[in-house]
C-alpha positions in Angstrom: 2.2 42.9 -4.1 2.1 39.1 -4.6 0.6 37.8 -7.8 -2.7 36.0 -7.5 -2.7 32.5 -9.1 -4.8 32.4 -12.1 -7.8 30.2 -11.3 -8.2 29.5 -15.0 -4.7 28.0 -15.2 -5.0 24.4 -16.5 -1.3 23.5 -16.0 -1.0 20.0 -14.5 0.5 20.1 -11.0 1.4 17.3 -8.6 3.0 17.6 -5.1 3.2 15.6 -1.9 1.7 17.7 0.9 2.5 15.4 3.8 3.6 11.9 4.7 2.7 10.2 8.0 2.8 6.9 9.7 -1.0 6.1 9.9 -0.7 2.8 11.7 2.0 0.7 13.3 1.5 -2.5 15.3 4.2 -4.9 16.5 3.4 -8.1 18.4 5.7 -10.8 19.8 3.1 -13.2 21.1 5.5 -16.1 22.0 8.2 -14.0 23.8 10.2 -14.7 25.8 10.3 -18.5 25.1 10.7 -18.2 21.4 13.7 -15.9 21.8 15.6 -19.0 23.1 15.1 -20.9 19.8 18.3 -21.4 17.8 16.6 -21.9 14.4 16.3 -18.9 12.1 12.8 -17.5 11.3 10.9 -17.7 8.0 9.5 -14.4 6.8 6.3 -13.7 5.0 5.5 -10.2 3.6 2.3 -9.0 2.1 1.8 -5.5 0.6 -1.3 -3.5 -0.2 -1.8 -0.1 -1.8 -4.9 2.0 -1.2 -6.2 5.5 -1.5 -9.1 7.8 -1.5 -10.1 11.3 -2.7 -10.2 13.8 0.2 -11.2 16.9 -1.9 -11.3 17.8 -5.5 -7.6 17.8 -6.0 -6.4 16.3 -2.7 -5.8 12.5 -2.4 -4.6 10.2 0.3 -2.5 7.2 -0.8 -1.6 4.4 1.6 0.9 1.6 1.5 0.3 -1.2 4.1 2.7 -4.0 4.8 2.3 -7.1 7.0 5.5 -8.9 8.0 5.1 -12.2 9.8 8.2 -14.1 11.0 7.8 -17.7 12.3 10.1 -20.2 13.8 8.6 -23.6 13.1 4.9 -23.0 13.6 5.2 -20.2 16.2 5.1 -16.5 15.4 8.3 -14.7 16.4 6.9 -11.2 15.5 4.2 -9.7 13.5 4.5 -6.1 12.2 1.7 -4.3 10.5 2.3 -0.8 9.3 0.5 1.7 7.1 2.4 4.7 5.6 0.2 7.4 4.2 0.6 10.5 2.2 -1.5 13.4 1.2 -1.0 14.5 -2.4 -2.3 17.3 -4.5 -3.0 16.5 -8.1 -4.6 19.3 -10.2 -5.5 19.3 -13.9 -4.2 15.8 -14.4 -5.9 14.0 -17.3 -8.2 11.2 -15.9 -6.4 8.4 -17.7 -3.1 9.6 -15.9 -4.6 10.1 -12.4 -5.0 6.5 -11.5 -1.5 5.5 -12.5 -0.2 8.5 -10.7 -2.0 7.6 -7.4 -1.3 3.8 -7.9 2.4 3.9 -8.9 4.1 7.3 -8.3 2.6 8.0 -4.8 3.3 4.5 -3.4 6.8 4.7 -4.8 7.3 8.0 -2.9 5.9 6.6 0.4 7.6 3.2 0.4 11.1 4.4 1.7 9.3 5.9 4.7 7.5 2.7 5.3 10.7 0.6 5.0 12.5 2.8 7.5 9.6 2.7 10.0 9.3 -1.1 9.8 13.1 -1.6 10.2 13.1 0.8 13.2 10.2 -1.0 14.9 11.9 -4.4 14.5 15.2 -3.1 15.7 13.5 -2.0 18.9 12.6 -5.6 19.7 16.4 -6.3 20.0 16.2 -8.7 17.1 18.2 -8.2 13.9 16.7 -5.6 11.6 14.7 -6.7 8.7 15.0 -4.5 5.6 12.1 -4.8 3.1 13.0 -5.4 -0.5 12.5 -2.8 -3.2 9.0 -3.0 -4.8 8.1 -2.4 -8.4 4.8 -0.5 -7.9 4.3 -0.3 -11.7 4.3 -4.1 -12.0 1.9 -4.3 -9.0 -0.4 -1.7 -10.6 -0.5 -3.5 -13.9 -1.2 -6.8 -12.2 -4.1 -5.2 -10.3 -5.5 -3.6 -13.5 -5.3 -7.0 -15.3 -7.1 -8.8 -12.3 -9.9 -6.1 -12.3 -10.4 -6.6 -16.1 -10.6 -10.3 -15.7 -13.2 -10.0 -12.9 -15.3 -7.6 -15.0 -15.1 -10.0 -17.9 -16.2 -12.9 -15.7 -19.1 -10.8 -14.3 -20.2 -9.9 -17.8 -20.1 -13.6 -18.8 -22.1 -14.6 -15.7 -24.7 -11.8 -16.2 -25.0 -12.9 -19.9 -25.8 -16.4 -18.7 -28.7 -15.2 -16.5 -26.8 -15.7 -13.2 -27.0 -12.8 -10.8 -23.6 -11.6 -9.7 -23.7 -8.7 -7.1 -21.3 -5.9 -7.7 -17.9 -6.5 -6.0 -18.6 -10.3 -5.8 -15.8 -12.5 -6.8 -16.5 -15.1 -9.5 -14.5 -18.2 -10.1 
C-alpha cells in the first residue's frame, strides 16, 4: 500500500511541471527583394518576463523575446516568441516566491526559447541567430529597483496633492 502524503507537511517544494511554446511568430515582410541585399543586418532584441498564479501552488512563468533584424531601414525578419512553463511551488516563504518565479523559472525556460527561435530563423534559409545568455537575476533586480522608484514617485506626487492613478507612470 502506497503512503499517503502528509497534508500537514510544510517542507518547501519546487518543480517544473511542463514547458511549452506558447506563441511563435515569424515575419519576412520585405522578402524576396531584401534577400538580394549584400549588406549584413542589424539586430535588435527585447526580452520580457511575465507570470501568473494558476492555482494555490501552481504558477505559469513566461519569457517573451522579440528579435528584429533590419538592413538599412527595411525589416529582414521579425520573430516574436513566448516560452512558458508551469511550475509547482509549495510552502515557499513569500519573500522567496517572487525571486523564484522571476529568476529561477525564466532561467529554466530560456534554453527552450533560444532553441525555438534559432530553429524558426534557420527555417527561413537565413543563417541561424543564437540569442546571448541572459542574467535573469540582474534583470529581476533592475525591475525591483524600477518598481521601488515608481512607488516613491507616486508617494511624492500624492503627498503634493496631485492625483496619480494606480499603475500610472510618473516622470
